[in-house]
C-alpha positions as CSV (number, residue, x, y, z in Angstrom):
1,M,22.1,-5.9,32.7
2,I,22.0,-4.0,29.5
3,E,23.9,-5.5,26.6
4,R,24.9,-3.4,23.6
5,K,26.2,-4.6,20.3
6,N,28.8,-1.8,20.2
7,E,29.9,1.2,22.2
8,L,27.5,4.2,21.7
9,P,28.9,6.7,19.2
10,K,29.6,10.1,20.7
11,G,26.5,12.3,20.8
12,S,24.1,9.5,20.0
13,K,21.0,8.6,21.9
14,E,19.3,5.3,22.5
15,I,15.8,3.9,23.0
16,W,14.4,0.3,23.1
17,L,11.3,-0.4,21.0
18,A,9.1,-3.5,21.3
19,G,6.7,-4.0,18.4
20,G,5.9,-7.6,17.9
21,C,8.5,-9.8,16.2
22,F,11.8,-8.1,16.4
23,W,12.8,-9.1,12.8
24,G,10.4,-6.6,11.2
25,M,10.9,-3.9,13.8
26,E,14.7,-4.1,13.4
27,K,14.5,-3.9,9.6
28,Y,12.0,-1.0,9.8
29,S,13.9,1.0,12.4
30,G,17.3,0.4,10.7
31,G,16.2,2.1,7.5
32,I,15.1,5.3,9.1
33,Q,17.3,8.3,8.3
34,G,19.2,9.2,11.5
35,V,19.2,5.7,13.0
36,L,22.9,4.7,13.4
37,E,22.5,1.1,14.7
38,T,19.9,-1.5,15.7
39,S,20.1,-4.8,17.5
40,A,17.5,-7.5,18.2
41,G,17.1,-8.7,21.8
42,Y,15.0,-9.5,24.8
43,A,14.0,-6.7,27.3
44,N,12.6,-6.3,30.7
45,G,12.1,-9.9,31.7
46,Q,13.1,-11.9,34.8
47,S,15.5,-14.3,33.0
48,V,19.2,-13.7,32.8
49,S,20.6,-14.2,29.2
50,P,17.4,-15.8,27.9
51,T,17.4,-17.8,24.7
52,Y,14.8,-17.5,21.9
53,K,13.4,-20.9,22.8
54,E,12.9,-19.7,26.4
55,V,11.4,-16.4,25.4
56,C,8.9,-18.2,23.0
57,T,7.4,-20.0,26.0
58,G,6.2,-16.7,27.4
59,S,7.6,-17.6,30.8
60,T,10.6,-15.2,30.9
61,G,8.6,-12.0,30.9
62,C,10.8,-10.7,28.1
63,A,9.6,-8.7,25.1
64,E,11.2,-9.1,21.7
65,T,12.7,-5.6,21.5
66,V,15.0,-3.6,19.2
67,H,17.7,-1.4,20.6
68,V,17.8,1.7,18.5
69,V,20.8,4.0,18.5
70,Y,20.2,7.3,16.7
71,N,21.7,10.7,16.0
72,P,19.5,13.3,17.7
73,D,20.8,16.0,15.4
74,K,19.2,14.2,12.4
75,L,16.2,12.5,14.1
76,T,14.3,13.6,17.1
77,L,12.9,11.1,19.5
78,G,9.4,12.4,18.8
79,R,9.8,11.7,15.1
80,L,11.3,8.3,15.7
81,L,8.4,7.3,18.0
82,T,5.8,8.7,15.6
83,L,7.2,6.4,12.9
84,Y,7.3,3.5,15.4
85,M,3.6,4.1,16.2
86,G,2.8,4.0,12.5
87,A,4.5,0.6,12.2
88,I,2.6,-1.1,15.0
89,N,-1.0,-1.5,16.1
90,P,-0.8,0.5,19.4
91,T,-4.2,-0.9,20.5
92,S,-3.4,-4.6,20.2
93,L,-2.4,-6.2,23.5
94,N,0.3,-8.9,23.3
95,R,-0.2,-9.3,19.6
96,Q,1.2,-7.8,16.4
97,G,0.4,-9.3,13.0
98,G,0.2,-13.1,13.3
99,D,2.4,-13.2,16.5
100,A,0.6,-13.5,19.9
101,G,2.0,-13.7,23.4
102,T,3.5,-11.4,26.0
103,Q,6.8,-11.6,24.2
104,Y,5.2,-9.7,21.3
105,R,3.8,-6.9,23.4
106,T,4.5,-3.3,22.3
107,G,6.7,-1.1,24.5
108,I,8.9,1.9,24.7
109,Y,11.8,1.4,27.1
110,Y,14.0,4.3,28.0
111,L,17.2,4.8,30.0
112,D,17.2,8.6,30.1
113,E,14.2,10.1,32.1
114,A,14.7,13.3,30.0
115,D,13.1,11.3,27.1
116,L,9.8,11.0,29.0
117,P,8.2,14.3,27.7
118,A,8.8,13.2,24.1
119,I,7.5,9.7,24.8
120,D,4.4,11.1,26.7
121,A,3.6,13.5,23.8
122,V,3.6,10.8,21.2
123,I,1.5,8.5,23.4
124,K,-1.0,11.3,24.0
125,K,-1.1,12.1,20.2
126,T,-1.6,8.4,19.5
127,E,-4.4,8.1,22.1
128,A,-6.2,11.0,20.5
129,A,-6.1,9.3,17.1
130,C,-7.3,5.9,18.3
131,V,-10.8,4.7,19.2
132,D,-9.5,1.8,21.3
133,P,-7.2,2.2,24.3
134,V,-3.5,2.5,23.5
135,V,-1.7,-0.4,25.2
136,V,2.0,0.4,24.5
137,E,3.8,0.1,27.8
138,V,6.2,2.8,28.7
139,K,8.8,1.8,31.3
140,P,12.5,2.2,32.1
141,I,14.8,-0.4,30.5
142,K,15.7,-2.8,33.3
143,S,17.4,-5.5,31.3
144,Y,18.3,-6.1,27.7
145,Y,20.1,-9.1,26.3
146,L,21.1,-9.5,22.7
147,A,19.3,-12.1,20.8
148,E,21.2,-14.9,19.2
149,E,23.4,-13.9,16.1
150,Y,21.0,-15.5,13.6
151,H,18.3,-13.0,14.7
152,Q,20.5,-10.0,14.1
153,E,19.4,-8.4,10.8
154,Y,17.4,-11.5,10.1
155,L,15.4,-10.1,7.2
156,K,18.6,-8.8,5.5
157,K,20.0,-12.4,5.7
158,N,16.6,-13.9,4.8
159,P,14.7,-11.5,2.5
160,A,11.7,-14.0,2.2
161,G,11.4,-14.3,6.0
162,Y,8.2,-13.5,7.8
163,C,7.5,-9.8,8.7
164,H,4.3,-8.3,10.0
165,I,5.5,-4.8,8.8
166,G,4.9,-4.4,5.1
167,D,7.6,-3.4,2.7
168,E,5.5,-0.4,1.6
169,L,5.5,1.0,5.2
170,C,9.3,0.5,5.3
171,A,9.8,2.3,2.0
172,A,7.6,5.2,3.1
173,A,9.4,5.7,6.4
174,W,12.8,5.4,4.8
175,K,12.1,8.1,2.3
176,E,11.6,10.7,5.0
């Protein structure tokens, strides 16, 4: 089951990015030029329609993930993933910032196998730049459930809320 907030705009593409707490990843991704829409949710777990409380136990297998819908005429997948890699620690297993647990793992989840060459290229480039092994999982999207409404655009609604992605990083990505 793959839930979407809205129907995909004609000509758009989609990718799912797990990068620790979805609040920061959604804010960061949503400001990138060429991104049309984001939503916070739970990906690739065993539970059907999991709740935040269930996901926080680590027993669902879900990753906090952001569904990113983008215009490929304005933003290539390679560029989007390069910005994503710059916002996460790609060598940190099941941890980003102060958040730890399998629900905070990093991952790139795709629906279209034609996206694999771009994904692989960014992973290889990242591996070449890192001393430690890159632990970002790359898998097909199997399930995605929208998080509860209060999680959607959480940091827009709660500007003082916790975010492991610094404002200066967001500002730099948004200028490009």
